C-alpha positions in Angstrom: 0.0 0.0 0.0 1.4 3.4 -1.0 1.4 6.4 1.3 3.6 9.4 1.8 4.8 8.0 5.2 8.2 6.5 5.7 7.5 2.7 5.6 10.0 2.3 8.5 7.5 4.3 10.7 4.3 2.3 9.8 3.5 -1.0 8.1 0.2 -0.5 6.3 -1.8 -3.7 6.2 -4.1 -2.5 3.5 -4.8 -3.5 -0.1 -4.1 -0.7 -2.7 -7.3 -0.1 -4.7 -6.1 3.2 -6.2 -8.0 4.0 -9.4 -10.5 1.1 -8.9 -13.2 3.1 -7.2 -14.7 6.4 -8.3 -14.9 8.8 -5.3 -18.4 10.2 -4.8 -19.6 13.7 -3.6 -21.0 13.9 -0.1 -24.6 14.4 -1.2 -24.5 11.2 -3.3 -22.8 9.1 -0.6 -25.1 10.4 2.1 -28.2 9.3 0.1 -26.7 5.9 -0.5 -25.7 5.5 3.1 -29.2 6.4 4.4 -30.8 4.1 1.8 -28.8 1.1 3.1 -25.4 1.1 1.3 -22.6 0.7 3.8 -20.2 3.7 3.9 -17.2 1.3 3.5 -18.4 0.4 0.0 -17.7 3.9 -1.3 -14.9 6.4 -1.2 -15.7 10.1 -0.5 -14.6 12.8 -2.8 -11.8 14.6 -0.8 -12.6 18.1 0.3 -10.1 20.5 -1.1 -9.6 23.1 1.6 -10.2 26.8 0.7 -7.5 29.4 1.5 -9.6 30.6 4.5 -9.9 27.0 5.8 -6.2 26.4 5.5 -5.6 29.6 7.6 -8.0 28.1 10.2 -5.9 24.8 10.1 -2.7 26.8 10.5 -4.3 28.6 13.5 -5.2 25.2 15.0 -1.7 24.0 14.5 -0.2 27.1 16.1 -2.5 27.0 19.1 -2.9 23.3 19.7 0.3 21.6 18.7 1.5 21.8 22.4 -1.7 20.3 23.8 -1.6 17.5 21.2 2.1 16.8 21.9 1.4 16.7 25.7 -1.4 14.2 25.1 0.9 12.1 23.0 3.5 12.1 25.7 1.0 11.2 28.5 -0.5 8.3 26.4 2.9 7.0 25.4 4.0 6.9 29.0 0.9 5.0 30.0 1.4 2.5 27.2 5.0 2.0 28.1 4.2 1.4 31.7 1.6 -1.1 30.7 3.5 -3.0 28.0 7.1 -2.1 28.3 9.7 -2.3 25.5 7.8 -5.2 23.9 5.0 -2.9 22.9 3.6 -3.3 19.4 1.4 -0.4 18.2 -1.6 -1.1 16.0 -3.3 2.1 14.8 -6.7 2.2 13.3 -6.6 3.6 9.8 -6.7 6.3 8.9 -7.0 8.8 11.7 -5.0 6.7 14.1 -1.9 6.4 11.8 -0.3 9.8 12.6 -1.0 9.2 16.3 0.8 5.8 16.1 3.8 7.4 14.4 3.9 10.2 17.0 3.7 7.7 19.9 6.5 5.7 18.2 8.7 8.9 17.9 8.1 9.8 21.5 9.1 6.4 22.7 12.2 6.4 20.5 13.3 9.8 21.8 12.5 9.1 25.5 13.3 5.4 25.9 15.6 4.7 22.9 13.3 1.9 21.8 12.0 1.4 18.2 8.5 -0.2 18.6 6.8 -1.9 15.7 3.8 0.0 14.3 1.1 -1.4 12.1 -2.0 0.2 10.6 -5.1 -1.8 10.0 -8.8 -1.2 9.2 -11.8 -1.4 11.5 -15.2 -0.6 10.1 -18.3 0.1 12.1 -20.9 -2.6 11.4 -18.3 -4.8 9.5 -15.7 -5.4 12.2 -11.9 -5.5 12.2 -9.7 -6.8 9.4 -9.1 -10.4 10.6 -6.4 -11.0 7.9 -4.5 -8.1 9.3 -4.9 -9.3 12.9 -3.7 -12.8 11.9 -0.7 -11.3 10.1 0.3 -9.4 13.2 -0.3 -12.4 15.6 2.0 -14.5 13.4 4.8 -12.1 14.2 4.3 -10.8 17.7 3.2 -12.0 21.1 -0.5 -11.1 21.7 0.2 -9.5 25.1 2.4 -6.9 23.4 -0.2 -5.6 21.0 -1.9 -2.3 21.8 -4.6 -0.7 19.6 -4.5 3.1 19.3 -6.6 5.8 17.6 -7.0 9.6 17.7 -10.0 10.2 19.9 -13.3 8.7 21.2 -16.5 10.3 19.8 -19.5 8.5 21.3 -17.5 5.2 21.5 -18.7 3.4 18.4 -15.3 2.2 17.3 -14.3 1.3 20.9 -17.5 -0.9 21.1 -16.7 -2.3 17.6 -13.2 -3.2 18.7 -14.4 -5.0 21.8 -17.0 -6.9 19.8 -14.5 -7.8 17.0 -11.9 -9.1 19.5 -14.3 -11.5 21.2 -12.9 -14.1 18.8 -9.3 -13.1 19.9 -9.4 -13.5 23.7 -5.6 -13.4 23.8 -5.7 -9.8 22.7 -6.1 -6.7 24.9 -9.3 -5.0 23.6 -8.4 -1.6 25.2 -8.0 1.4 22.9 -5.4 4.1 23.6 -6.5 7.5 22.4 -5.2 11.1 22.7 -8.5 12.6 23.6 -11.4 10.9 25.5 -14.1 13.5 26.1 -16.7 10.7 26.3 -15.0 9.4 29.5 -14.9 5.9 28.0 -11.3 4.9 28.7 -8.5 5.6 31.2 -6.0 4.9 28.5 -5.9 8.4 27.1 -3.8 11.5 26.9 -6.6 13.7 28.3 -10.3 13.6 28.9 -10.6 17.1 27.5 -12.1 17.6 24.1 -8.9 19.0 22.6 -8.5 20.0 19.0 -6.0 17.5 17.4 -5.0 19.5 14.4 -4.8 16.4 12.1 -8.6 16.1 12.6 -9.0 19.3 10.5 -7.9 17.7 7.3 -8.3 14.5 5.4 -5.8 12.7 3.2 -3.3 15.6 3.1 -2.4 15.0 6.8 -2.8 11.2 6.8 -0.2 10.1 4.3 -2.5 10.8 1.2 -4.6 7.7 2.1 -8.3 7.4 1.7 -10.5 6.1 4.4 -10.7 2.3 4.4 -12.8 0.3 1.9 -14.5 -3.1 2.0 -16.6 -4.4 -0.9 -16.7 -8.0 -2.1 -16.0 -7.4 -5.8 -12.6 -5.8 -5.0 -11.6 -7.2 -1.6 -11.3 -11.0 -1.6 -11.4 -13.3 1.4 -7.6 -13.4 1.7 -7.1 -9.7 1.1 -6.6 -6.9 3.6 -9.3 -4.2 3.6 -8.6 -1.6 0.9 -7.6 2.0 0.6 -6.6 4.4 -2.2 -3.6 6.7 -2.6 -4.3 10.2 -3.7 -1.2 11.0 -5.8 -2.9 14.2 -7.2 -2.7 15.7 -3.7 1.1 15.3 -3.4 1.8 19.0 -3.8 -0.6 19.7 -0.9 0.7 17.0 1.4 1.2 18.2 5.0 1.6 14.7 6.7 5.3 15.0 7.6 5.0 18.7 8.4 2.3 17.9 10.9 4.3 15.1 12.6 7.4 17.3 12.8 5.5 20.2 14.3 3.9 18.0 17.1 7.2 16.2 17.7 9.0 19.5 18.2 6.6 20.2 21.1 7.0 17.0 23.1 7.2 18.1 26.8 10.0 17.3 29.1 7.7 17.5 32.1 4.2 15.8 32.1 1.1 17.3 33.6 -0.7 15.7 36.6 -3.1 12.9 35.8 -6.3 14.1 34.1 -8.9 12.1 36.0 -12.5 12.5 35.1 -14.6 14.6 37.5 -17.1 12.8 39.7 -20.5 12.7 38.0 -19.2 13.7 34.6 -21.6 12.6 31.9 -20.3 9.8 29.6 -20.6 10.1 25.9 -23.5 7.6 25.4 -25.6 9.6 27.9 -24.9 12.9 26.2 -25.8 11.4 22.8 -29.1 9.9 24.0 -30.0 13.3 25.5 -29.4 15.0 22.1 -31.3 12.3 20.3 -34.3 12.7 22.6 -34.3 16.5 22.4 -34.2 16.6 18.5 -36.2 13.4 17.9 -33.3 11.7 16.2 -34.0 8.0 15.8 -30.6 6.9 14.4 -27.8 7.9 16.8 -25.3 7.4 14.0 -26.4 10.8 12.8 -25.0 12.3 16.0 -21.3 13.0 16.1 -20.0 14.6 19.3 -16.6 16.1 19.9 -14.3 18.3 17.8 -12.8 15.5 15.7 -16.2 14.0 14.9 -17.9 17.3 14.2 -15.1 18.2 11.8 -15.5 14.9 10.0 -19.2 15.6 9.6 -18.5 19.0 8.0 -15.7 17.5 5.8 -17.3 14.3 4.6 -21.0 14.1 5.3 -24.1 16.3 4.8 -24.5 18.2 8.0 -27.8 19.4 9.4 -26.6 21.7 12.1 -23.8 22.1 14.6 -24.3 22.3 18.4 -21.7 24.4 20.4 -21.1 24.1 24.1 -22.0 27.6 25.4 -18.8 27.8 27.4 -16.7 27.4 24.3 -18.6 29.5 21.7 -15.7 31.9 21.3 -12.9 29.4 21.7 -10.1 29.4 19.2 -10.3 25.6 18.7 -13.7 26.0 17.1 -12.6 28.5 14.5 -12.2 25.9 11.7 -15.7 24.5 12.6 -17.2 28.0 12.0 -15.3 28.4 8.8 -16.5 25.1 7.4 -20.1 25.8 8.6 -20.0 29.1 6.7 -18.6 27.5 3.5 -21.2 24.7 3.6 -24.0 27.0 4.8 -24.7 24.9 7.9 -26.3 26.6 10.8 -24.8 26.4 14.3 -26.4 27.1 17.7 -25.6 27.0 21.3 -26.5 23.5 22.5 -29.8 23.4 24.4 -28.6 20.0 25.8 -25.7 19.8 28.2 -22.7 18.5 26.2 -20.5 17.5 29.1 -16.9 17.4 28.0 -17.8 17.8 24.3 -17.2 21.3 23.0 -19.2 20.8 19.8 -21.4 18.2 18.2 -22.2 17.7 14.5 -25.7 16.5 13.4 -26.1 14.8 10.1 -29.0 15.6 7.9 -31.6 12.9 7.5 -32.0 13.1 3.7 -35.4 11.3 3.6 -36.8 14.4 5.4 -35.5 16.8 2.7 
């Protein structure tokens, strides 16, 4: 599988389907998804950022590189205490890949250890790539393997991971993430809903890779899940620049443990409250947290954006407002308590349009 990453930093257990699938615009994909086609059977047409949006991304990087680097360091220390030098990182493609590389760089710098790092696909409703898991298990002790990703939204992928690994009882089903605003895991860099700058962009900050793909006509029973390489975006690739910027901010002193506050609402409770207030039957249309709300605006057909009243003027939401303006999506102060989430994206139910 091609990517713009150094293959020494990540082994991509993905099948290259470049040129075999025509990317579809968000409106077309959304209608197909809501008519029953699984999202993994299509590829999205990549959003090409406007000049204003790139300024918002640069602002995010300037303001939140340090917070992201600190979360990387905290998570890396927790993983190292848990697994030691035998640690094997398995990131969930594609958002988890830059996180896995940053964890690997931190451990190399701090403990002089080069940990293996694989990237594999997991798809909501379809499960994990079993061929990729078997490939890793043939090469590494199961107790060394640790799955990592960027953030938890409402916990769908964490739930999917636990379900998928029921057939692999020898594997640790925990998921290490930088940001866990849903209060779903202790294996995180922070419980704050931080803006991880890589969430602001798609392929141009994740090795020019598409999201992962699974369809029977192109992915055979012995194949890894698929992905495409966007060579046409090479002049705009910021993947290494992003990694370098975060790495340059790795802290020498770590903050105190970020324990969740007593009574803090968990992600599923917040999502259910939003669903009840707006009469949303399908909770998959509710995407809480900065990372997930950004994805809604980049890849889906948004209905509206809910903003935590305490963070309405926060710098980390600047790119959200820019995307909402570009796509003419209304935003409002959330009438429902959002807990740790600073923002929530709601997807339009197209049958109502």
